[in-house]
C-alpha positions, 0 to 999 in steps of 0.5 A: 674557910674564912670567906664564910665570915664575910657578908654575915649581915646579908646571910641573916637579912637578905634585904641586904642583897635585894632591898625590896625582897619579899620572897625567896624561892628555893630550888633543888636539882637531883644529881643521883646517877646510881653506881659506886665509885672506884679507887680514886673516888670522886664525890658523886656531884663531880662525876659528870662533864659539867659544873652544876653551878652552870647547869642549875643557874641556867634552869634558875634563869628560866624560872626567874623569867617565869616569876617575872612574867607572873609578877609583871614589869615591876618584878625583880628577881636575883638568883644564886647557885651556891655563890651568894651570902645565903643560908641555903640549907636553912632556907631549903628546910623552911621551904619544905625541900628537905631537912638538915641531917646530922651530917649537916647536909640537906636530906629529901624524903623523896630523893635522899641526899643528892640535891643541888640547891639554888635560890631566887630572891624576888620582890614578888610576895608569894605564899610560903610553904610549911617548913620541913621537920627533922627526920633523923631520929636516933640514926647516926650512921653518917657520924659513925662512918666518917673516916676523919670523925669530922662530924663531932656531934649531931649537926656539928661538923669540924670542916678542918677534918672533913675530907671534902675540905681537905681535898677541895677547899684546902689550897696548901699541904694536907696535914700529914696526920690526916693523909692516911685517913683520906683513904682513896678519896681523890676529890671530895667524900660522899661517905656520910651521904651514901649511908643515909637510910633516906637514899632508898628513895633516891631516883636517877637524875634525868640531867645528862650532864651529871652522868658518869664518864670514863676516867683514866687510871690514877697513875696516868694523871701524874703524867699530865701537863697543864694543858692536858689537865685543862682539856679534860677537866675544863667545865667540871668541878675538879677544874676549880682545884687546879692541876696542882691540887688534884695531883696532890690528892692523887699522890695521897690516894696512891700512897694509901693504896700501898701499890708498888706498881704506882712507884714509877709514876710517883717517882717521876712526880718527884720532879713535877714543876709544882712543889705541892705535887712534889711534896705529896709524891715524896710522902706517897713514895715513902709510905709505899716503901715503908708498907712494902718493908713491913710486909712479912716475907715468905720462905719456901722449902725445897718442895715448894711449900711455904714455911 
């Protein structure tokens, strides 16, 4: 994620973004919708029909207008939703929205792990909130549950190992040695978030666009062309990784399930127009076939008893 190194000066000095900035208003939006993922797990933030950037940006624009009305004609506001060179998690802790956990994500004592963050830079001087302090204590459930051991130490994440990076940010082939560790995560991973004890305070989000919708079987995705992929996922976070990235992930998950019934769909995917899909489909076919060959055979005597 080399883009993180760009605009490093602005990340530590927001006046490089808005020259006369005096305050930063941090906002958090709850996206918890209850329930649990199924085979082919998708990170909870992508369960709905809309991209959170658009939903939160629209709400932030209304808040910016209210701030400008309070401050008068000379008030300037500039909002970001996960798009600007802002250290949003650090600022959210300083604004008392939550604290940064050992998994490096923000945790709210009122809502658990399920928050989208945004920020509004303004030249209006506002009274600051007291910063939140850490509340992880000795707990390290998030570190212990990580399938790839990407949380290499408290508050330290090796993004190159993180399943969210591998299935979303990574544009090319997933390293072969990491594919089995992805398990059934087809888009992102919530494992470290799900186990956090602070989730006992999680509340159902009122935002209807975040509510879960029905999805097809994984094997069906492999038959989708570009137009069908776009029609189903347009406007959602999954749309951003494009058809080839999503079907790459689908192939890996199917390979990890070891289900022979997926072989026909995977075999057809060996002829997909995308080389990335063909590569991962071939890996999945080989993995399933190997698992089937490795299973012990069962013999029966004439009475039908297993021997």
